[in-house]
N, C-alpha and C positions, 0 to 999 in steps of 0.2 A: 504494500500500500504506500502511496505517496502522500505528500502533505494535503493535496486536494481531497483525497479520500478521507483522511482524518477530519478535515474541515467539514466535509459533507456529512460524515457520521455525527459530528458534534452538533451540527445544525438540525439534523433529523432526530437525534436522540437526546437533545438537551434536557428534556424533562426527566428522562431516566438518570442522567448524570446529576442533575440538581437534586433529585429525590435521594439518590444514594449518598451524595455529599452531605445533605442535611441530616440524614439518618446517622452517618458516622459522627458528625459534629454533636448531635444530640446524645449519642452514646458516650462520647468523650466527656461531655458536660455532666451526664449522670454519674459516670465513674468518678469524676472529680468531686462531685457532691457526696458520693457514698464512701469514698476512700478515707481512711482515718488520717488525721493530720500528724505529721512528724516534724519535730523541732530538732535543731542542731546547735550545739554549743561548741565553742572553739577555745582551745588554750594553746599557747606556744611556749616551747622549752628551748633553752640555750645551753649547749654543751661546751664546756671549757676544760682545759688541762692546766696543770701547774706550770708556772712560767719558767723560762730558762735564763741562763746568764748571758747568752749571746744570741745573735740573729740566727745562727745555725740551729741552735736548740729550739728557738721559737718556731722556725719553719718546720722542723721535724715534729714538734708538738701539734702544729696546725694540721699537718698531713695525717698524723695519728688520729686526731679528733674526727676529721672528715671520713676516715675509714671506719672508725668505730661507730659513728653516729648512724650509719646505715644499719648496723646490727641492733642498735638501740630502738629503732622504729619497730623492729619485729618483736623486741622484748616487751614492749608496752602491752601487748594483747596476750601475754602468757599468764598462767595462773600465779606465778611467783609475784607478779605485780598486782593482778586484779583480785587475787584471793583476799588480801587485806582490805581492799576497797569494798568488797562485798560485805565483809564483817563490819567495817566501820559504818557503812550506810545502812546496814540491816536489809539488804536487798534479798528478795525472795527468788533469786536466780543463782545459777552457778557461775563460776569464773569464765568457763567456756562460753556460756550463753551471753555473758556481759561482753565478751570479746567480739561477738558479732555486731555489737552496736558501736564499736570503736574502730576508727581508721587513723593510722599514723603514717605520715608522709614526710619526706625530707626534701626541701627545695634544693635544686641543683647547685653544687659547689658552695653549700652553706653548712653550718653546724647547728642549724635550727631544726626542730621537730614540731610539725603541726599535728595536733591531736584533735580529732573531730568526734563528737559523741552525739548520737541520734537517739531520741526517745519521744514517746507520745506526750510526755509532760515536760514543758520547757524548763521548769525549775529543777526537776530531777536531772535533766540533761546537764545543766550548769553544775549541779552538785557532783555528779559523776566526773565531769571534766576536771573540776578542781581537785577532787580526791585522787584522781589518776595522776595529775601533775605532781602533787605533793608526795604520793607514794612512790612514784618512779624516781624522784630525786633521792629518796631514802634508799631504794633498792639498788641504785647504781653505786652508791657509796659502799654498800656491802659487797656487791659483785666485783668491783674493781680493786678492792683492798687486797693486797697480796698477803699480808699477815695482820695479826691482831695489833701489832705495835706500829705498823707503817700506815700512813694515811693514804686515802684513795687519790690517784693522780687526776681523776676526772670529777668534775662537778657539774650538776645539772641545776639550772635556775629557771624559774617560771618568769618569763618576760611579758607574757600576755595572759593575765588572769581571765577566766571565763566569765561571761555575762549571760544573764537570762535572755534567750532569744524571744523576740516579740512577734515574729511572723514565721509560719511553717515553711519548710523547704519542700514539703510534699503534702498534698498534691499541688502541682503548679498549673493553675487554670489556663494561663496564656499558652504555655507550652502544650498542654493536653489538647486544648481546642485547636491550636495550630496544627498539631499532628493529625487530629481528627479531620481537619479540613483538607490537608494534603492527601491523607490516605483515602478520604472520600472521593476526591477528584480522580485519583489514580484508579480506585476501584470502580467508580462510576464510568470512567472511560473504558475500562476493561469490560464491564457489563454491556456497555453500548456497542463496543466492537464485537462482542460475542453474539449479541442479539442481531446485529447487522449481518454477521457471518451466517447465522442459521435462518435468517429471514429470506425466504426465496420468492416472496411475492413481487409481482411486477409493479413498479412505481414510476418508471420513466423510460424513455427511449434507451437509456444506458443499460437498464436491466434486460430489455429485449435483446440488445446486441450481445449481452453476456450469455443469454440463453440459447441463441441460435445464430447461424451464419446467414439466414435469409435477410434480404434487403428490407430496411424500414422505408416504406414509400410514402409515409404520411404520419402526422401527429396532430391529434385533435385534443384541445384542452377541455378540462372539466367545467361544466356549467351547471350549477344547482337548479337553474330554471329549465334545464333541458327537457325533463319529463313533461313540463307544461307547454313548452314550445319546441317540439322535436324537429320541425323543419326550420332550422335556424338560418338557412340560406335565404329563405323567403322573409322570415320575421325580422332578421337583423343582417341584411346583405353586406353591410360595411364592417361588421364585427370581426374579431380575430378568428372565431370558429368558422365563419363563412369563408374567410380567406384561406383557412387551412383546408377546407374542402376543395377550393379552387386549386390549391397547390397539389392536393392529392390527384385531382383530375389531370393536371399537367404531367405529374410523375407517371401516371398510368399510361399516358400516350407514348412514353419513352421506354417503358418496360416491355421487353421482347418486341421492340419496334419492327424487327424484320418480319415477324409473323402477323402482327397486328391482330391480336386476339379480340374477337367480337363478343364472345360470350364469357362472362366472368362471374364466378360464384363468390359471394361474400359470406363468410362463416366466422366462427369463433371457437375457442376451446370449450368454454362452459357458458351457461346462460348468464345474461346480465352484463355482457361486455359492450353492448351498444352496436351490434352488427346491423340491426334493422334501421336505426336512425342514420347510421353511416351510409347504408345503401340508398336510402331515400334522398338524403342531402347530396350525395355524389351524383345521383341521376339528375337532380335539378341543376346542378352545376354544369354537367355535361350538356344538357339541353340548352342552357343559357349560352353556351359556346357555339350553338348551331348544330349539334349532333342529334341524330335521330335515335332516341333511347326508348327501350322497352324494359320495364321493371317487372320481374316475376316474383310473386309471393310464393317462394319455394319451400317455406316452412309449413309443412302440412300437418304439423302436430300442435304448434301454438302460434298460429298466424297473427302478426301484429302490424304488418306493413300498411294494409288498407286503413286500419284505425289511425295510425300516425298521419296518414295522408288525407284523412277525413273522407274516406270513400266507403261504399258498401258493395258487397259482391257475393251473392248467394251462389252464383254460377262462375266457375273459373277453371283453373288448370286441371283439377281432377275430372271435371266434366269432359274436357277435351281428351284427356288420356283414356277415358273409358268409352269414348265415342258418343257421348250424349250431346255434345255441342261442337260447333265449328270454331276454330281458333279466331277467325276474323270477327265472330259474333261476340266473343267474351272480352275482347280488348276494350279497355276504357280509357278515354283521354283524361289527363290530369290538368284541369283548367285549360289555360291558353299557353302552357309551357311547351307543348309539342311532345310530351311524354305519354306513352301508352302503357297502361298498367294491366297486368294479368294477375288477377287475384287467385287465392288458393282454391276457392270453391268449398265444397263440402269436405270435411275432414274424413279421410278414408281409414280403414282398419290396417292397411298395408302400405304406408307411405314409401318405405324403401324400395319395394317391388315396383311401385308406379314410377318413382323417379329414376330407377335404373332400367326401365323398359325401353324397348326399341321405339315405341310411340313417343316417349319423351325425347329421345335422341333426334327423331325426325322433326319434332316440334321445335327444338332448339335450332336445327339446321334451317328450318323455314324462317324462323324469326331472324336469324343472322342475315338472311337474304333481304329481309324487309327493313332492318335497322342497322345503324352503325354500331350500336352497343346493346347487348342484352345482359342486363344486370339481374342476378338471381340472389334473393335473400334466402339462405339455407339455414337449417338448424345447426346447433353447435356440434363439433366433431366428436367429442368424448362421450356424451350421453347416448347418441344414436349414430347410425352409419349413413344417414341421408346425404350429408355434405360430401363424404368420401365417395359415395356412388356418383354424385353429380360431377365430381372432379374428373371422372373418367370419360365423360361425354361432353365436356365444355372446354373452352380454350385455356382457362386458367382459374386459379383460386387466390383470393386475398383473405388473409386471416386477420381478424380484428382482435387486438389484445387490450383488454380493459384494465387500466391501472387500479390496483386495490381490489380487483375481482379475481384475477387469475394469477397463478404462480409460475415460476420458470419451468418446473417439472411438467405441469399441465400443458403449457405452451409447447414444450419440446415433444411431448407425446402426441399432441394434435398434429404438429407438422410431420412427425414420423409416420403417423397413420396416412396422411395424404401422399407422402413420397413413396410409401410402401405399395400403393396402387398406381404409381407413376403419374400422380396428379401434378400438374404444372403450377407450382406455387409461385405466384408473381411477386409476393412480398407480404409484409406485415404492416398494418395500420395501428399505431399506438393511440388508443382512445382514453378519455378521462384523465388526461395528464394534469396533475395538480398545478394550480396557478399561484399557490403560496407554499412556503416551506422550503425544505432542502431540495425537493425535486421539481420546483416550479420551472416551467418552460413555456411561458406565455408571451406572445408578441402581438402587437397591433400594427398593421401596415396602413398608414395613412398617406397623406400627400408627402412626397419626398422619400417614401419607403423607410421611414425611421422606425426602428423597433422601440416600442413603448411598453410600459407595464400595463396590465389589464385595467387598473384603476385610472391611469392617465388616459388610456385609450377610450375608456367609457366617457370621460369628461370631454375629450375631443369630439366624440360622436354626438354628445349632447349639444355642444356648441354648433356643430354642423346643422343639426335638425332645427335649432333655434334660428339660425341665420336663414335657413330655407323657408321657415314659417314667416319670418319678417319680410 
């Protein structure tokens, strides 16, 4: 993944990242509140040796002290020093247990010993630190004395008496919340990347290109008003979606241009991807360009095309296929657009057999002679075999992929089913492309062909209509 991929994931999954981050910060805050407070008292000891008569002896004594002081830091936590401290303060713990609360360190190239004592009681921590410093000074005199009559050459003095700490060293709210924030961001990004990796749904043209090598010949943006106004090319001819259908019309003219396929099946992988509205709007766009177009309601299971186009048809394709009606008698004109519509007719019990019959093949050949384009709205590929059957008797197939409806595996299976029967897949139309969020791909082509956001394009169109009214 490159930086653009990470940016896309962050934009798309920012809610997940935020939720995980807030959860980690909340956990850090709760742990801080629930954790017992710990205080630390400090005392500092100075180690010295008996003086010499000249500089050489002084240097030797200083070197001796620096070497010895390293061992003294380890002696502080031994029972020999802490045992008397336990008895003096009347502590209810052993010398070894007390040693776990004490840390002794030696600053580099010094003869100082820093003693740190931690305890839940600040006053107790100060008492222990004071007693340890006092007891260690006494213990060193006994340890370094060579004989009963000779004095110890080493002396330990307390140079920094302990004071009662006023604030705890643990828990540290700022540090804990900061760590929770950093950990939450890292964990949130990891969860977002994991979700994105396992999310196989189609959300943009990019996802379609990752799922298949078939050419993307068009992209239609999502419009929440689409179900109310399915024929967007007529209701909003200057809108971005209408322009997208005109771009799809142009692209189809150059797909397999050498053979100039006249009959084209429009299908999808699963229901709800927008194949029927795509078929109707594309037909209107083709007719507006001067082409003779026939639209066939080839979905004999759940026909919707005539409903979207505001037409009725109790007699249609099925009546022609079983010989009850002549083709020329069931074709209906769609307004003054020049489009002829062939409705589904009565829903038969055997749609696949009718669509794959020789009569259907002859009907398509006849329509190809009468029109420049024969557009067929077929059922989805995966639930039924109707579209697969039609792909064998038509010039080509266009698969509509609805963002947020189909996933990559379903799209790949649908395309594989079509290629398995040698269907000529002309390309994929990506429908319902989001206009907001990380996968937004909306453009408005106004005067000057400047790409504008959908909101800005809507404002431009409003001004155009207002000017035309005035």
